[in-house]
C-alpha angles and dihedrals in degrees: 000000000000126000090238091059090051092049092048091054092049094048090047089061093043090053099045100034089208120144091224091064092047091049090050090050093049095047103036103033108023093034090221126134116257112251121191110229099179114111123208114262118253126220092232090056089054094049089049087072093070119118127193100270117116117239112281095024122120120219109259132227124284113223090347092304111119116235095199124077097180146336116240135180137213119200126196112202118220129176096261106015147011129246113209142184125198111199133180116218125203128219127283140012095311088070096203106188142185131211106234097181143325134193149111131295126183105218147025088252090058088050090053091053094046098044108030109020101042126081118207119216136208123214091275091053095250110154125236128181134196109268100187137007128196116204129190109245096187101044099108132023112259097014100090093088090050092051092050091050091050094048093046090064096044118063094196093055119091124196114227136204119181123223124184094221138001139150097264133032090244130018122187128225118183109213124202102172136048116246112261126178091208092059098244115142116229113176123237106230104246092354129251131254107221117208110217102198132198096230093187089063095048096039090053089050091050091050090054092050092051089054091059110111116243110273096017119123111282095022118176099224129196126201123255118305095214110135116226124230122220124182089348094300122112113227122210110263115245090228090070089064090042093054092049093050092047088060097048099093128061132183118257109213092196097059094022090229138112116255141182100222096178094039093236123165109278103171098126090047088056091046091053091049087054091050089056089051091052090051089050092052092050091048092229094159089064096051125097128208115260115264105237094197092055092046091051091048091052091049092055116092113245116250114247116252122223112258113254118225114253111229098188104063123177118234090255092053091050090051092050091050092052091049090053090056 
């Protein structure tokens, strides 16, 4: 085996960042057994990502420069309800992001209210609205048709189907007909573009973001973890459920996939994966914050310049000048 072949295998892993390429390098070229070094996430580590914003509040601008490029949502479909996450993403490839709120709603009408009719505010009362929502179309038996019908009427909603592995992070399948076990073809008005998503790719990305220390570039922030009191009784904070569900899945180095070995609830984990898909579809990592100085300069009226004398006058212009005298 040549040194160039070993170097190629190593550089292949360095370029891709995928665990499969690292495992191949360790086994085939270093002749060492593969050892999984990822530790399971802990609830306390998740809750350490909380900042001081109350639930429902968007992070505001710094020195008049907005920190938020867009609000997105991820929705996990269950038989009788929906779990959701609304997350604000910053500008650029670091993808710093902030949990705005998460929770449970019972119906599609409640989703409409939450996603399309509500405006979310920062501390300075600037308004933000959800720009894209990704919803699981396969999350509960019998609800796929409902999800397709809902997405068909809402241009900002994207139907999602998770796949453990595929050639690209997202593949697109235009759908013209509702699913029907009897084989009858009923058209979807306007059609739906189903996103088939490599969940291993996005879950690995999510795990890396959760490992970022609070305050470091690209941090994956949560809102404040202060429990509210109503009528003298303390209600369990929704973030406790959130933190538990964000720790449900672990990476299996043998199959190179994410698994839920204890079959614990993982709805918010799935919602955050779908938020990453929404940010990917909007291309937020390629956007740059607006330059306030340039915008102000464009808004200023241009000062009038003094007219320069024309030396080469046409005969008609000379005649007009003589008549004015």
